[in-house]
LOMIDREN-857910 format. One line per 4 residues: their letters; for each residue x, y, z of N, C-alpha, C. Coordinates in Angstrom, 1 decimal, decimal comma. Layout:
<kollums>
A = X/Y/Z/X/Y/Z/X/Y/Z | ...
</kollums>
This chain:
<kollums>
MVFN = 0,8/-1,2/0,0/0,0/0,0/0,0/0,9/1,2/0,0 | 0,5/2,2/-0,8/1,4/3,4/-0,9/1,1/4,4/0,2 | -0,1/4,3/0,9/-0,5/5,2/2,0/0,1/4,7/3,3 | 0,6/5,7/4,1/1,1/5,4/5,5/-0,1/5,0/6,4
TGAA = 0,3/4,0/7,3/-0,7/3,5/8,3/-0,3/4,1/9,6 | -1,1/5,2/10,0/-0,7/5,8/11,4/-1,1/4,9/12,5 | -0,7/5,3/13,7/-1,1/4,5/14,9/-2,5/4,4/15,1 | -3,3/5,5/14,9/-4,7/5,4/15,1/-5,4/4,4/14,2
LLDA = -5,0/4,4/12,9/-5,6/3,4/12,0/-5,3/1,9/12,4 | -4,0/1,8/12,8/-3,5/0,5/13,2/-4,3/0,0/14,4 | -4,4/0,9/15,4/-5,2/0,5/16,6/-6,6/0,1/16,2 | -7,2/0,9/15,3/-8,6/0,6/14,8/-8,8/-0,8/14,2
IVLA = -7,8/-1,1/13,3/-7,8/-2,4/12,7/-7,6/-3,5/13,6 | -6,7/-3,4/14,6/-6,5/-4,4/15,6/-7,7/-4,6/16,4 | -8,3/-3,5/16,9/-9,6/-3,6/17,7/-10,7/-4,3/16,8 | -10,8/-4,0/15,5/-11,8/-4,7/14,7/-11,6/-6,1/14,6
VVSK = -10,3/-6,5/14,4/-9,9/-7,9/14,3/-10,3/-8,6/15,6 | -9,9/-8,1/16,7/-10,1/-8,7/18,1/-11,7/-8,8/18,3 | -12,4/-7,7/17,9/-13,8/-7,7/18,2/-14,6/-8,9/17,5 | -14,0/-9,5/16,5/-14,8/-10,5/15,8/-14,8/-11,8/16,6
EEQG = -14,0/-12,0/17,6/-14,0/-13,1/18,4/-14,4/-12,8/19,8 | -15,6/-13,3/20,1/-16,3/-12,9/21,5/-15,4/-13,4/22,6 | -14,8/-14,5/22,5/-13,9/-15,1/23,6/-12,4/-14,6/23,5 | -12,2/-13,8/22,5/-10,8/-13,3/22,4/-10,1/-14,1/21,4
TYGY = -8,9/-13,6/21,0/-8,0/-14,3/20,0/-6,6/-14,1/20,4 | -5,7/-14,9/19,8/-4,3/-14,8/20,2/-3,5/-14,0/19,2 | -2,3/-13,6/19,6/-1,5/-12,7/18,8/-1,2/-13,1/17,4 | -0,7/-14,4/17,3/-0,4/-14,8/15,9/-1,6/-14,7/15,0
KITQ = -2,8/-15,1/15,4/-4,0/-15,1/14,6/-4,3/-13,6/14,2 | -4,1/-12,7/15,2/-4,4/-11,3/15,0/-3,4/-10,8/14,0 | -2,2/-11,2/14,0/-1,2/-10,8/12,9/-1,6/-11,3/11,6 | -2,1/-12,6/11,5/-2,5/-13,2/10,2/-3,7/-12,4/9,6
DVRQ = -4,7/-12,1/10,5/-5,9/-11,4/10,1/-5,5/-10,0/9,6 | -4,7/-9,3/10,4/-4,3/-8,0/10,0/-3,6/-8,0/8,6 | -2,8/-9,0/8,4/-2,0/-9,1/7,2/-2,9/-9,4/6,0 | -4,2/-9,7/6,2/-5,1/-9,8/5,1/-5,3/-8,5/4,4
VLDV = -5,1/-7,4/5,2/-5,5/-6,0/4,6/-4,2/-5,1/4,6 | -3,2/-5,5/5,4/-2,0/-4,6/5,5/-0,8/-5,5/5,6 | 0,3/-5,0/5,0/1,6/-5,7/5,1/2,2/-5,1/6,4 | 2,2/-5,9/7,5/2,7/-5,5/8,8/3,3/-6,7/9,4
SEST = 4,4/-6,4/10,2/5,2/-7,5/10,8/4,7/-7,6/12,3 | 5,0/-8,8/12,9/4,6/-9,1/14,2/5,3/-8,1/15,1 | 6,5/-7,7/14,8/7,2/-6,7/15,6/6,6/-5,3/15,7 | 5,7/-5,1/14,7/4,9/-3,9/14,7/3,6/-4,0/15,5
LYPV = 3,0/-5,2/15,4/1,7/-5,4/16,0/1,8/-5,6/17,5 | 2,8/-6,3/18,1/2,9/-6,6/19,5/2,9/-5,4/20,3 | 3,7/-4,3/19,9/3,6/-3,1/20,7/2,2/-2,4/20,7 | 1,5/-2,6/19,5/0,1/-2,0/19,5/-0,7/-2,8/20,5
LRRL = -0,6/-4,1/20,5/-1,4/-4,9/21,5/-1,1/-4,5/22,9 | 0,2/-4,3/23,2/0,5/-3,8/24,6/0,0/-2,4/24,9 | 0,0/-1,5/23,9/-0,5/-0,2/24,2/-2,1/-0,3/24,4 | -2,8/-1,0/23,6/-4,2/-1,1/23,7/-4,6/-1,9/25,0
QKDE = -3,7/-2,7/25,5/-3,9/-3,3/26,8/-3,7/-2,3/28,0 | -2,7/-1,4/27,8/-2,4/-0,5/28,8/-3,4/0,6/28,8 | -4,0/0,9/27,6/-5,1/1,9/27,6/-6,5/1,3/27,9 | -6,5/0,0/28,4/-7,7/-0,7/28,9/-8,7/-0,9/27,7
CLEV = -8,2/-1,0/26,5/-9,1/-1,4/25,4/-9,1/-2,9/25,2 | -8,1/-3,5/25,6/-8,0/-5,0/25,6/-7,7/-5,6/27,0 | -8,3/-6,7/27,2/-7,9/-7,5/28,3/-7,1/-8,7/27,9 | -6,3/-9,2/28,7/-5,4/-10,3/28,3/-5,5/-11,5/29,3
YDME = -5,5/-12,7/28,7/-5,5/-13,9/29,6/-4,7/-15,0/28,8 | -4,2/-15,9/29,6/-3,4/-17,0/29,0/-4,3/-18,3/29,1 | -4,1/-19,1/28,1/-4,7/-20,4/28,1/-3,8/-21,4/27,5 | -3,9/-22,6/28,0/-3,0/-23,6/27,6/-3,4/-24,1/26,1
FAGR = -2,5/-24,3/25,2/-2,8/-24,8/24,0/-1,7/-25,7/23,5 | -1,8/-27,0/23,3/-0,8/-27,9/22,8/0,4/-27,9/23,8 | 0,1/-27,9/25,0/1,2/-28,0/26,1/1,9/-26,6/26,3 | 1,4/-25,6/25,7/2,1/-24,3/25,9/1,0/-23,3/26,3
NRRY = 1,4/-22,2/26,9/0,5/-21,1/27,2/0,4/-20,2/26,0 | -0,9/-19,8/25,7/-1,1/-19,0/24,5/-1,8/-17,7/25,2 | -1,3/-16,5/24,8/-1,9/-15,3/25,2/-3,0/-14,9/24,4 | -4,1/-14,6/25,0/-5,3/-14,2/24,2/-5,7/-12,8/24,6
YKLT = -6,2/-12,1/23,6/-6,6/-10,6/23,7/-8,1/-10,6/23,4 | -8,8/-9,9/24,4/-10,2/-9,7/24,3/-10,6/-8,3/24,4 | -11,6/-7,8/23,6/-12,0/-6,4/23,7/-12,8/-6,1/25,0 | -12,4/-5,0/25,6/-13,1/-4,6/26,8/-14,3/-3,6/26,4
EKGA = -15,1/-3,2/27,3/-16,1/-2,2/27,0/-15,5/-0,9/26,4 | -14,4/-0,5/27,0/-13,8/0,7/26,7/-13,2/0,5/25,2 | -12,7/-0,7/24,9/-12,2/-1,0/23,6/-13,4/-1,0/22,6 | -14,5/-1,5/23,0/-15,7/-1,5/22,0/-16,1/-0,1/21,7
AQLN = -16,1/0,8/22,8/-16,5/2,2/22,6/-15,5/2,9/21,7 | -14,2/2,6/21,9/-13,1/3,2/21,0/-13,3/2,7/19,6 | -13,5/1,5/19,4/-13,7/0,9/18,1/-14,9/1,6/17,4 | -16,0/1,8/18,1/-17,1/2,5/17,5/-16,8/3,9/17,1
LYQI = -16,1/4,7/17,9/-15,6/5,9/17,6/-14,7/5,9/16,3 | -13,8/4,9/16,3/-12,9/4,8/15,1/-13,7/4,6/13,8 | -14,8/3,8/14,0/-15,6/3,5/12,8/-16,4/4,7/12,3 | -16,9/5,4/13,2/-17,6/6,7/12,9/-16,6/7,6/12,1
EWKN = -15,5/7,8/12,7/-14,5/8,7/12,1/-14,0/8,2/10,8 | -13,8/6,9/10,7/-13,4/6,4/9,4/-14,4/6,6/8,3 | -15,7/6,4/8,6/-16,8/6,7/7,6/-16,8/8,1/7,2 | -16,6/9,0/8,1/-16,6/10,5/7,8/-15,4/10,8/6,9
YTSK = -14,2/10,3/7,3/-13,0/10,5/6,6/-13,0/10,0/5,2 | -13,4/8,7/5,1/-13,4/8,1/3,7/-14,4/8,8/2,9 | -15,5/9,2/3,4/-16,6/9,9/2,6/-16,0/11,1/2,0 | -15,3/11,9/2,8/-14,8/13,2/2,4/-13,7/13,0/1,3
ISKL = -12,9/12,0/1,5/-11,8/11,7/0,5/-12,4/11,2/-0,8 | -13,4/10,4/-0,7/-14,1/9,9/-1,9/-14,7/11,0/-2,7 | -15,4/12,0/-2,0/-15,9/13,1/-2,7/-15,0/13,9/-3,4 | -13,8/14,1/-2,8/-12,7/14,9/-3,3/-12,2/14,2/-4,6
FEGG = -12,0/12,9/-4,5/-11,4/12,1/-5,7/-12,4/12,1/-6,8 | -13,7/12,1/-6,5/-14,7/12,1/-7,5/-15,1/13,5/-8,1 | -14,3/14,5/-7,7/-14,5/15,9/-8,2/-15,2/16,8/-7,3 | -15,7/16,4/-6,3/-16,5/17,3/-5,4/-15,7/17,7/-4,2
I = -16,2/18,6/-3,4/-15,5/19,0/-2,1/-16,5/19,0/-1,0
</kollums>
């Protein structure tokens, strides 16, 4: 993609991915799902997950899987509210850009 992905957009994408799984999802799966729309590395996403956890948008728990602990991330109420705000802002933003590209302002 030729457009830069800022922190807010990356946060929004991660929250959207995590919100799809009611019981939460784990880091590697989040990375794979985000990669469906963005070329991003795990080393970029894990700091985003930690920041969203620190901001109380995600809660974290560990569960055993194949003899190892796997860390799961789950959307909190605050995270759901933040995602809703991002979705509203995204619709407004993309609508304005689309109008501009189509010749209007």
